[in-house]
VOLO-172371 format. One record per atom (N, C-alpha, C): residue in three letters; atom name; x, y, z. Coordinates in Angstrom, 2 decimals, decimal comma, always signed. Each point is the difference from the previous one (the first is absolute). Example, Ala and Ser with C-alpha at 12.3 -4.5 7.8 and 13.67 -1.06 7.14 Angstrom:
BEGIN
- ALA  N  +13,19  -5,69  +7,80
- ALA  CA  -0,89  +1,19  +0,00
- ALA  C  +0,90  +1,20  +0,00
- SER  N  -0,35  +1,05  -0,72
- SER  CA  +0,82  +1,19  +0,06
- SER  C  -0,77  +1,09  +0,73
END
This chain:
BEGIN
- MET  N  +81,79  +26,04  +220,46
- MET  CA  -0,97  -1,17  -0,09
- MET  C  -0,51  +0,53  +2,06
- LYS  N  -1,28  -0,40  +0,08
- LYS  CA  -0,02  +0,49  +1,68
- LYS  C  -0,99  -1,26  +0,34
- LYS  N  +0,37  -0,48  +1,70
- LYS  CA  -0,54  -1,56  +0,11
- LYS  C  +0,37  +0,16  +1,41
- ILE  N  -0,77  -0,96  +1,19
- ILE  CA  -0,18  +0,06  +1,07
- ILE  C  +0,37  -1,62  +0,60
- LYS  N  +1,28  +0,05  +1,31
- LYS  CA  +0,03  -0,84  +0,12
- LYS  C  -0,70  +0,10  +1,52
- LEU  N  -0,45  -1,00  +0,57
- LEU  CA  -0,59  +0,46  +1,47
- LEU  C  +0,02  -1,80  +0,68
- LYS  N  +0,65  +0,32  +1,27
- LYS  CA  +0,20  -1,27  +1,02
- LYS  C  -0,76  +0,18  +1,03
- ALA  N  -0,85  -0,72  +0,35
- ALA  CA  -1,02  -0,08  +1,01
- ALA  C  +0,67  -1,43  +1,16
- LYS  N  +0,47  +0,36  +1,35
- LYS  CA  -0,01  -1,10  +0,90
- LYS  C  -0,61  +0,39  +1,15
- SER  N  -0,35  -0,88  +0,44
- SER  CA  -1,12  -0,17  +1,92
- SER  C  +1,03  +0,06  +0,57
- ARG  N  +0,09  +0,66  +1,22
- ARG  CA  +1,01  -0,36  +1,12
- ARG  C  -1,43  +0,82  +1,41
- SER  N  +0,28  -1,16  +0,67
- SER  CA  -0,96  +0,76  +1,38
- SER  C  -1,05  +0,88  -0,36
- GLY  N  -1,06  -0,96  -0,40
- GLY  CA  -1,26  +0,96  -0,55
- GLY  C  +0,11  +1,30  -0,37
- LEU  N  +1,28  +0,53  -1,04
- LEU  CA  +0,23  +0,74  -0,86
- LEU  C  +0,61  -0,36  -1,36
- ILE  N  -0,63  +0,21  -1,21
- ILE  CA  +0,47  -0,12  -1,09
- ILE  C  +0,84  +1,50  -0,29
- ILE  N  +1,34  -0,22  -0,50
- ILE  CA  +0,94  +0,88  -0,23
- ILE  C  +0,02  +0,13  -1,43
- VAL  N  -0,44  +0,76  -0,77
- VAL  CA  +0,04  +0,02  -1,36
- VAL  C  +1,09  +1,04  -0,84
- ARG  N  +0,89  -0,82  -0,63
- ARG  CA  +0,85  +0,79  -0,55
- ARG  C  -0,30  +0,64  -1,53
- VAL  N  +0,16  +0,87  -0,68
- VAL  CA  -0,45  +0,30  -1,48
- VAL  C  +1,10  +0,85  -0,37
- LEU  N  +0,55  -0,64  -1,12
- LEU  CA  +1,08  +0,91  -1,03
- LEU  C  -0,52  +0,40  -1,39
- ILE  N  -0,69  +1,48  -0,23
- ILE  CA  -0,32  -0,37  -1,02
- ILE  C  +1,08  +1,08  -1,27
- LYS  N  -0,09  -0,70  -1,14
- LYS  CA  +0,96  +1,09  -1,24
- LYS  C  -0,49  +0,79  -0,57
- HIS  N  -0,05  +1,00  +0,60
- HIS  CA  -0,24  +1,23  -1,15
- HIS  C  +0,51  +0,74  +0,17
- PRO  N  +0,12  +1,24  -1,21
- PRO  CA  +0,98  +0,84  -0,03
- PRO  C  -0,01  +1,19  +1,28
- MET  N  -1,10  +0,53  +0,22
- MET  CA  -0,19  +0,75  +0,94
- MET  C  +0,14  +1,26  -0,58
- GLU  N  -0,30  +0,83  -0,73
- GLU  CA  +0,38  +0,91  -0,49
- GLU  C  -0,64  +1,55  +0,42
- SER  N  +0,28  +0,66  +0,94
- SER  CA  -0,42  +1,31  +0,23
- SER  C  -0,54  +1,03  -0,84
- GLY  N  +0,61  -0,21  -1,57
- GLY  CA  -0,41  +0,97  -0,78
- GLY  C  +0,52  +1,27  +0,28
- SER  N  +0,76  +0,53  +0,93
- SER  CA  +1,17  +0,87  +0,07
- SER  C  +1,55  +0,00  -0,32
- ARG  N  +0,08  -1,42  -0,32
- ARG  CA  +1,60  -0,42  -0,98
- ARG  C  +0,16  +0,38  -1,17
- LYS  N  +1,09  +0,19  -0,46
- LYS  CA  +0,12  +0,20  -1,19
- LYS  C  +0,85  -0,88  -0,48
- ASN  N  -0,27  -0,12  -1,46
- ASN  CA  +1,47  -1,11  -0,59
- ASN  C  +0,83  +0,79  -0,28
- LYS  N  +1,20  -1,02  -0,95
- LYS  CA  +1,13  +0,87  -0,45
- LYS  C  -0,11  +1,26  -0,74
- SER  N  -1,14  -0,46  -0,52
- SER  CA  -0,16  +1,16  -1,53
- SER  C  -0,68  +1,38  +0,62
- GLY  N  -0,81  +0,22  +1,37
- GLY  CA  -0,24  +0,64  +1,01
- GLY  C  -1,84  +0,00  +0,00
- GLN  N  -0,14  -0,69  -0,86
- GLN  CA  -1,30  -0,42  -0,01
- GLN  C  -0,60  -0,50  +1,09
- LEU  N  -1,44  +0,37  +0,77
- LEU  CA  -0,72  -0,79  +1,10
- LEU  C  +0,27  -1,19  -0,43
- ILE  N  -0,17  -0,82  +1,38
- ILE  CA  -0,89  -1,34  -0,50
- ILE  C  -1,26  -0,13  +0,73
- PRO  N  -0,38  -0,67  -0,48
- PRO  CA  -1,86  +0,40  +0,09
- PRO  C  -0,08  -1,13  +1,62
- ALA  N  -0,79  +1,23  +0,76
- ALA  CA  -0,24  -1,19  +1,07
- ALA  C  -0,87  -1,21  -0,30
- ASN  N  +0,68  -1,13  +0,90
- ASN  CA  -0,61  -1,31  +0,11
- ASN  C  +0,26  -0,79  +1,19
- HIS  N  -0,73  +0,13  +1,24
- HIS  CA  -0,11  -0,77  +0,62
- HIS  C  -1,13  -0,13  +0,99
- ILE  N  +0,29  -0,88  +1,02
- ILE  CA  -1,26  -0,66  +0,74
- ILE  C  -0,22  +1,10  +0,44
- THR  N  -1,58  -0,46  +0,46
- THR  CA  -0,93  +1,24  +0,19
- THR  C  -1,29  -0,92  +1,52
- ASN  N  -0,07  -1,09  -0,28
- ASN  CA  -0,94  -0,74  +1,25
- ASN  C  +0,75  -1,63  -0,32
- LEU  N  -0,17  -0,48  +1,32
- LEU  CA  +0,44  -1,47  +0,66
- LEU  C  -1,12  -0,41  +0,69
- SER  N  -0,43  -1,24  -0,09
- SER  CA  -0,89  -0,78  +0,96
- SER  C  +0,21  -1,36  -0,22
- LEU  N  -0,26  -0,63  +1,51
- LEU  CA  +0,14  -0,99  +0,11
- LEU  C  -0,95  -0,79  +1,13
- LYS  N  -0,13  -1,09  -0,86
- LYS  CA  -1,65  -0,41  +0,78
- LYS  C  +0,75  -1,90  +0,56
- LYS  N  -0,79  +0,17  +0,79
- LYS  CA  +0,31  -1,47  +0,66
- LYS  C  -1,12  -1,01  +0,14
- ASN  N  -0,08  -1,59  -0,90
- ASN  CA  -0,77  -0,43  -0,06
- ASN  C  -1,47  +1,25  -0,89
- ASN  N  +0,14  +0,61  -0,78
- ASN  CA  -0,91  +0,64  -0,92
- ASN  C  -0,65  +1,58  +1,19
- ARG  N  +1,00  -0,27  +0,81
- ARG  CA  -0,67  +1,53  +1,16
- ARG  C  +1,22  +1,10  -0,32
- LEU  N  -0,50  +1,37  -0,09
- LEU  CA  +1,02  +0,56  +0,22
- LEU  C  +0,21  +0,02  +1,11
- ALA  N  +1,75  +0,08  +0,52
- ALA  CA  +0,44  +0,23  +0,62
- ALA  C  +1,24  +1,09  +0,24
- ILE  N  +0,32  +0,67  -1,14
- ILE  CA  +0,98  +0,98  +0,07
- ILE  C  -0,27  +0,75  -1,60
- LYS  N  -0,16  +1,63  +0,25
- LYS  CA  -0,23  +0,64  -0,69
- LYS  C  +0,83  +1,23  -0,02
- ALA  N  +0,51  +0,43  -1,10
- ALA  CA  +1,17  +1,09  -0,06
- ALA  C  -0,13  +0,86  -1,33
- SER  N  +0,27  +1,49  +0,15
- SER  CA  +0,44  +0,99  -0,91
- SER  C  +1,14  +0,23  +0,11
- ILE  N  +1,09  +0,01  -1,28
- ILE  CA  +1,13  +0,37  +0,16
- ILE  C  +0,45  +1,06  -1,21
- GLY  N  +0,79  +0,53  +0,31
- GLY  CA  +0,28  +1,04  -1,39
- GLY  C  +1,34  -0,48  -0,40
- GLY  N  +0,61  +0,93  -1,19
- GLY  CA  +1,25  +0,04  -0,79
- GLY  C  +1,41  -0,12  +0,40
- THR  N  -0,19  +0,32  +1,56
- THR  CA  +1,36  -0,06  +0,83
- THR  C  +0,52  -1,32  +0,17
- ILE  N  -1,07  -1,34  +0,00
- ILE  CA  +1,02  -1,36  +0,34
- ILE  C  +0,75  -0,25  -0,92
- SER  N  +1,53  -0,66  +0,45
- SER  CA  +0,77  -0,08  -0,62
- SER  C  -0,13  -1,32  -1,36
- GLU  N  +0,88  +0,22  -1,14
- GLU  CA  -0,72  -1,15  -1,24
- GLU  C  +0,04  -1,15  +1,05
- ASN  N  -0,37  -1,21  -0,74
- ASN  CA  -0,05  -1,33  +0,28
- ASN  C  -0,46  +0,04  +1,61
- PRO  N  -1,20  +0,72  +0,77
- PRO  CA  -0,39  -0,18  +1,06
- PRO  C  -0,11  -1,12  +0,67
- PHE  N  +0,54  -0,11  +1,81
- PHE  CA  -0,28  -1,44  +0,59
- PHE  C  -1,19  +0,45  +1,07
- PHE  N  -0,78  -0,70  +0,34
- PHE  CA  -0,96  +0,39  +0,85
- PHE  C  -0,22  -1,41  +0,86
- GLN  N  -0,23  +0,32  +1,33
- GLN  CA  +0,00  -1,35  +1,09
- GLN  C  -1,02  +0,51  +1,15
- PHE  N  -1,36  -1,10  -0,18
- PHE  CA  -1,10  +0,42  +1,19
- PHE  C  -0,14  -1,42  +0,58
- LYS  N  -0,66  +0,33  +1,05
- LYS  CA  -0,35  -1,25  +1,33
- LYS  C  -1,86  +0,24  -0,20
- VAL  N  -0,19  -1,53  +0,15
- VAL  CA  -1,48  +0,27  -0,19
- VAL  C  -0,44  -1,75  +0,60
- PRO  N  -0,75  +0,54  +0,63
- PRO  CA  -0,74  -0,79  +1,25
- PRO  C  +0,24  -1,81  -1,21
- GLY  N  +0,57  -1,03  +0,32
- GLY  CA  -0,79  -0,80  -1,14
- GLY  C  +0,49  -1,31  +1,03
- VAL  N  -0,28  -1,24  -0,82
- VAL  CA  +0,81  -1,18  +0,01
- VAL  C  +0,28  -0,86  -1,34
- LYS  N  +0,73  -1,18  +0,10
- LYS  CA  +0,61  -0,48  -1,43
- LYS  C  -1,26  -0,68  -1,07
- GLY  N  +0,28  +0,68  -0,66
- GLY  CA  -1,18  -0,41  -1,07
- GLY  C  -1,30  +0,71  -0,45
- ASP  N  +0,28  +1,48  +0,80
- ASP  CA  -0,87  +0,95  -0,79
- ASP  C  +0,75  +0,46  -1,06
- GLU  N  -0,96  +0,31  -0,67
- GLU  CA  +0,15  +1,23  -1,63
- GLU  C  +0,42  +1,44  +0,44
- ILE  N  +1,09  +0,17  -0,35
- ILE  CA  -0,04  +1,43  -0,30
- ILE  C  +0,23  +0,29  -1,23
- SER  N  -0,54  +1,28  -0,46
- SER  CA  +0,04  +0,58  -1,37
- SER  C  +0,46  +1,44  +0,21
- PHE  N  +0,88  +0,41  -0,95
- PHE  CA  +0,65  +1,46  -0,20
- PHE  C  -0,28  +0,35  -0,99
- GLU  N  -0,30  +1,47  -0,05
- GLU  CA  -0,29  +0,72  -1,32
- GLU  C  +0,68  +1,23  +0,18
- SER  N  +0,48  +0,72  -1,37
- SER  CA  +0,75  +1,25  +0,10
- SER  C  -0,71  +0,52  -1,19
- ILE  N  -0,69  +1,32  +0,03
- ILE  CA  +0,07  +0,79  -1,23
- ILE  C  +0,33  +1,15  +0,08
- ASP  N  +0,87  +0,34  -1,31
- ASP  CA  +1,11  +0,66  +0,07
- ASP  C  -0,90  +1,59  -1,26
- ASN  N  +0,94  +1,11  +0,05
- ASN  CA  -1,20  +1,52  -0,19
- ASN  C  -0,37  -0,17  -1,30
- LEU  N  +0,25  -1,13  -1,49
- LEU  CA  -0,26  -0,07  -1,30
- LEU  C  -1,27  -1,26  +0,61
- GLY  N  -0,36  -0,23  +0,44
- GLY  CA  -1,25  -0,90  +0,30
- GLY  C  +0,34  -1,54  +0,15
- LYS  N  +1,52  -0,40  -0,75
- LYS  CA  +0,22  -1,02  +0,56
- LYS  C  +0,03  -1,20  +1,16
- THR  N  -0,40  -1,02  +0,16
- THR  CA  -0,46  -0,94  +0,59
- THR  C  +1,25  -0,89  +0,58
- LEU  N  +0,29  -0,70  +0,93
- LEU  CA  +1,16  -1,08  +0,18
- LEU  C  -0,34  -0,87  +1,23
- GLN  N  -0,70  -1,03  -0,08
- GLN  CA  -0,14  -0,94  +0,99
- GLN  C  +0,31  -1,15  +0,17
- ILE  N  -0,26  -0,52  +1,30
- ILE  CA  +0,82  -1,48  +0,18
- ILE  C  -0,92  -0,28  +1,07
- THR  N  -0,19  -1,55  +0,34
- THR  CA  -0,59  -0,46  +0,83
- THR  C  +0,91  -1,30  +0,85
- LYS  N  +0,36  -0,50  +1,08
- LYS  CA  +0,85  -0,91  +0,32
- LYS  C  -1,09  -0,79  +1,38
- ILE  N  +0,59  -1,54  +0,39
- ILE  CA  -0,55  -0,10  +1,08
- ILE  C  +0,81  -0,27  +1,30
- SER  N  -0,48  +0,96  +1,21
- SER  CA  +1,31  +0,12  +0,17
- SER  C  +0,37  -1,52  +0,78
- LYS  N  +1,89  -0,02  +0,53
- LYS  CA  +0,64  -1,07  -0,10
- LYS  C  +0,09  -0,27  +1,81
END
């Protein structure tokens, strides 16, 4: 099961965005108990939008730990719409949108 938890809190002209992604983040180089390689399944791209405008875009690899946590700071105020999207190497997309508090 893969899902995203997002919190966006406004403070002093900045929005602190905290994102927890439930994802296995398999690099493709680990083996299971029977010695077979576990197929690669990791997040490759992240993007964060504020009020529908791109604020942060990142490319990441399979070396990030399982269920990764990210924190970003973007200029903004209470009530701004924050959208987050992640794409993995299998092409699956996870998205969430919240209003900053």
